[in-house]
N, C-alpha and C positions, 0 to 999 in steps of 0.2 A: 170257455173262460174259466180261469182259476184265480183265487186270491192267495197271496202269500206275503209274509213279512220276514225280514232276515233274522229276527230274533224276537223274544217275548217282549211285550210292551211294558214300558215304564214311563211314568209321567215326567215331562210332557212329550216324550217321544220314545221310540223303541230302544231297548237296552242294547248295550254294546258289550259283548262278552270277550273275555280274555282267557288264556290258559290258566286254570286254577292252580295257585301255588300248592305245594305239597301239604301245607297245614290248613288248606281250605280258607285261608284269609283272603280278603278281596284283592284283586289285582291292583298293582301300584304303578302310578305314572308320575313322572316329574315333568312339570310344565314350566318353561321359562317365559319371562315376560307375562306373568300371570295376573298382574295387577289391573290390567285394563284391556280393552279391545278384544282381539281374537283370543288372546291367552285367557282372559277372564271368562269369556263365553265358553271356551273349551273346558276349562276347569270345572265350571258349574255343570256342563253337560256330562262330563265323566262322572262327577259325583252322583248325579241323578241316575246314572247307569250302574252305580254300585262300586265304582273305583275308589281307591284311596289315593289322594293326590298330595304330592309335594309341590308347593308353590314357591317359585323362585323369582325374585324381582328386586331391583334396586330401590323401588318405591315402597318404603315401609308403610306409609299411610294408606297407599292403595291396597296393599295386602291386608291391612286391618279392615278396610271397607269390604273387601271380598270375603273375609272370614265372617264378618257380621251378617252377610247375605247368604251364608252357606245353607244349603237345603237341609231342613230338619230330617232326622232319621237316616242320614247318610254318614259314611265313615268320616271322622274328623280329619281335616287336612293338617299337614305339617307346613309351616311357613318359614321360609329362609330369605332374609334380606341380604342380597349379595350383589356386588358389582361384577358383572360377568365380563367386563373389559379387563379385569385384573386376573392374570393367570394364577397367581398365588391363592386368590379367593376361590377360584374354581377348584383348585387342588384340595383346598381345605373343606369344600362342600361335601365331599364324599365321606367324611369322617364319622358322621352320625346319621346316615340315611339307611332306610330299610332296603332289601332287595327290590329291584325294579323290573317290571314287565314292559314298560315303555318309557322312552325319553323323547319329549316333544320340544325341539329347539325352536321356539317361537320368538324369543326376544330379538329385537332389531332396532335400528336407528336410521333415520333419514337425514338428508342434508339439503332441505329445500332452499333454492336460490343460489347454491354454491356451484362454481365451475369445477370440473373434474380435476383441474390442476391446483385448486385452492385447498386451504385447510391444513397445510403442513406447518405453517408458522405458529399456530396455536394448538396443534394436536388434534383438531377435529377429524381429520382424515384417518389418523392412526386409531382414534377411538371408534370410529365407524367400522373400520376393518376388523378391529379387535372384537367387536360385538357381533357383526353380521357374518364374518367369514371365519375368524379364528376360534371364537367361543364354541361353536358346535363341535369342532374337532377336539378342543381341549376338554369339553364335557364328556365326550365319548371316551377319551383316554383316561380321565379321572374316575369315571364311573364304570369302567369295563368290568371290574370284578363284582359289581353289584347287579349287573344286567343278567337276568335269568336266561337259560337256554331258550332260543327262539324269540328273544326280545325284539321289540319293534323300535326303530329309531326313525323319527320323522323330522325333517328339516323344513322350516317354512321359508321358502324362497319368495319369488315375486315374478309377475309378468315382466318386470323391469330387468330380470335376468335373461329374458328371451329377446328383448329388443331394447335398444338404448333409450333412456329417458334423460334428456339434457337438463342441466342446471339442478341436478340433485347430487352433486359431488360424486363420490365413488359408490353411490348406491347401486347402480346397474352393474358395475364390475363386481361388487361384493356378492350380489345375488347370482350372477353368472358363475362365480367361483363356487358358491355353496351347492349349486346344481351339479357341477362337475365333481365336487367333493362327495356328494351323495352317491353318485354312480361308482366312484372309485372305492368308497367304503363298502358298498354292496359286493363288489368283486373281491375285496380283501377279506370280508367276513360273511361268507355265504350262510353261516349258521344263524345270522340275524336277518330280519326283514328291514331293509333300509329304503326309505322313500322320501320324496320331497313334494311339497304342495306349493303351487304358484297361484296365489290369489290375484285377482284384478282389483278394481275399485271396490273397497269395502267401507261401509259407513261407520267407521270407528270414530272415537272421540277426536283423533287427529284429523281425519278427513272432514268431519263435521266442522272442526275449527277452521279449516281452510275454506270451506263453503261460507261460514259465517263472516270471515274476514274479507271475502271477495277474491281470494287467491285461486279458487276453483269454481268454475261454472258447472253446476250439477247437470244442467240440460245438455251442455256440450259433452260432458263425460258420458252420460247415458246414451247420447246419440251415437256412440261408438260401440255399444253393447247390444248384441242381437236380442237378448232377453228383455231389453227395454227397462232395466232397473239396476240400481247398484245392489251389490250383495250386502247382506247384514252379517255381523259377526257370527250369528247362529248358523248361517250357511257354511262358514269355514269350520265351525265347531263340529258340525255333523261329519264333514270330510275328515277332520283330524281324528275324531273318535273312530271312524272306520279304519283309517290308516294305523291307528294304535292297536287294532284288533288282529287276531290271527288270520282273519279273512283277507287281509291285505297282502298275504304272502305272494300271491301271483304278480304283484306289482313291484317286487323288490328291485332296486336299482333304477326305478323309473320316476318320472315327474307327472303328477296329476295337476293339470291346469284347470283351475276353477275360476273362470273369469266371465261367465255368461256368454262365451263365444267370441269375445273381442279379439283374441289372439289369432283367430282363423278367419276374420272378416276384414276385407279392405273396401276400397271405394270412397268416393268423396261425398256421397249422399248420406245425410243423417238418418239413422234408423228410428222407427217409431217407438214410442214409449210403451211399456207393458199395458195391455188392455185387461188383464185379469190378475188379481192378487194371488200370491203364492198359496198353495195348499198347505195345511199343517204338516210338519215333518213326520208326525207319528202315524199318518194314515197307512193302512195296509195297501199292498199293491195288487190291483186286479190285473192279472197277467194273461195275455193272449200270446200263444206261441205258434210260429210257422217254422217247423223244424225241417232241416235238410233231409231229403230221402235217404241219403247215403250215411247219415249219422243217426244212431238210435239214442237220441238225447231227450226225447220227449218225456220219458219217465223221470229222468233226472230233474228236469225243470219242473214237472208237475209235482214231484215229491216235496217241493218247497211250499206247496199250497197249504195254508193253515187257517184261512178265514174266508167267509163269504159276505163280508160287510157290504152293505149297499153304498156307504160313503167310503170310497176307496180311490186311490190314485191309479189311473189307467196307464198300462204299459204294454208294449208289444215287443217281443223278441223274435226277429225274423232271420232264419238261417238259410233262406232259399239261395243266397249267393254262394254258399258252400258247394252247391251242385251246378253252378253256372259253367257252361262250356267255355273253353279258352276264347277270350275276346268278347265274351258276353256278360262280363261282370257288371259293367256300368248299367247296361240295360236291365239286368235282373234287379239291381239295387233300386233303380228308378221305379220298377214295377212294385217293389216292396213299399217304397215311399208313397206311391199312389194309393195302395191298399190302406195304408195307415191314415193318410190324409182324408180319404173318403169316409172313414169311420170316426175320426176324432177332430173336433173343432177347436179345442183349446185344452190346456192343462193336462198333457199326457206326454209319454216318452216313447220313442222308437229306438231300439238298439239292434243294429244290424250285426250279424255274425259273418265275418269276412275271412277269406283265406289269408294265410301268411305269405309274404313274398317268396317266390319260387325261382331259383336260378335257372330252372329248365324251361321257363316260359319262353315261347318263341319271341324273337325281338319285335316282330310286328304287333304283338299283343302286350308288349311290356308297359305300355302306357295305360292299360285298362285299370289296373289297381290304383295307380296314382289319380286317375280321373275319378274313380269312385270315392277315394278319400276326399277329393276336392268337392265332390257332390255333397258329401256329409257336411262340410263346412258351409257350402252355399245354402243348403236347405236350413241349416241352423240359423243363418242370418235372415232368411226369408220367413221362417216360421216363428222366430223368437218372441215377437210382441204378443202372440197368442198363447204364450206359455207352452208351446209345443217344442219338445227337445228331440234331437237326433244325435246319437253317438254310435260308434262301432267298436266291436271287440273281435280280435283275431285269436281265438282260443287254441289253435293248433289241433292236435288229435284228441285231447281230453278236455271235457267240459267240467268235470267235478272240481278240480282245483280253482276254477274260475267262478263257481257258483256264488260265493259270498261277494265277490267283486261285481258280478252281474246283478245281484240283488241290490247293491248300493246304487249302481249306475242307473238302473231302470226305475227305481222307486222315488218316493217323495223326498227322501233325505238329500238327494242330489239335484235339487231343482235349479241350481246355478251351473250345472255341468252340461254343456252342449257343444257340438261341433268337434268332439275329440275322438280320435282313433287310438285305442289302447291295444297293445300287443304284449300280453303277459309272457314273462320269461325271456323277453328280448334282451 
């Protein structure tokens, strides 16, 4: 056993580091939609980790409330009241900003109750597309000269961009568009790290309002989430802070789906509610490794060990599947899952290290990898109510570039991440 954390602790959770600017000033991030919900939680989390934040939102009063709650002893934020549906306002935003290490395009708009063909007569559809789809691209174009080398751009998409949500106007099309835009930008600007985050149900003020008004049944929503609870804005804030860090480089061009496993789970049976409360985000990770015999990665993983705290988040990284014979991948992954389940009853994570797809695999064994991916999704659904998470990572031939990502996936900061198979560099 070994304990490690991805970075030095800072209250109330671990710090999130960025490339230090040349003058040793704190790293700077621009967060749109910062006045409430996920944006507010992310701005506060970045501040606690030592970032300087530029806060952009059309809600001036909300920005004032956020500034009033700003953590003492952290870099003072810059607040900008701006309507991001207006291309001219976006262009003007760049005129008085400092250089940026990260741009978090979080601002968004929904259209509850509207049909996809409605909203043209009063401009609602145009406004939704302007904010959800066009604003991220316009911000990148306007701020390109301010983005430092190696900058991180994060677009907040949605699970609605992966599957259609009816009667929400053009919300699903706009989020599908921003996911595709993210991948295209990553190809066009390989010098940046460009990623997208797809949240599921998050208990923001908007969602809570839907619950209070009777428009959303929380039990019905939670019944579709393997982890048995809605996410809190803090879950998304931890993910966005990771994606804003240099450690997210391995994920450039990719989508991180943080929905408690709902996107990989089907069936008509309602899932059980969570039986254990989430652990604190700042816990160190007590890491157990089962490394592949063919890969000398144990030293790299154990080099991350920094603590021996008794109160820690239990995690297992199992690389046995990397040594699996052709056609034996599913069986090897099942053995790894059995080992994990025999040792952990609740509140722990298993991360499988899997091979990447290989065009030379015999056709009769071509289904083995897909079956293993589906096993990850199935176990995520079956284990979720116990707070047990399972994900997979396909690191290729080098583990070092993936270590920060692996640290996030396995640890307490990612407690709403389950059922996902990530392939860095894809």
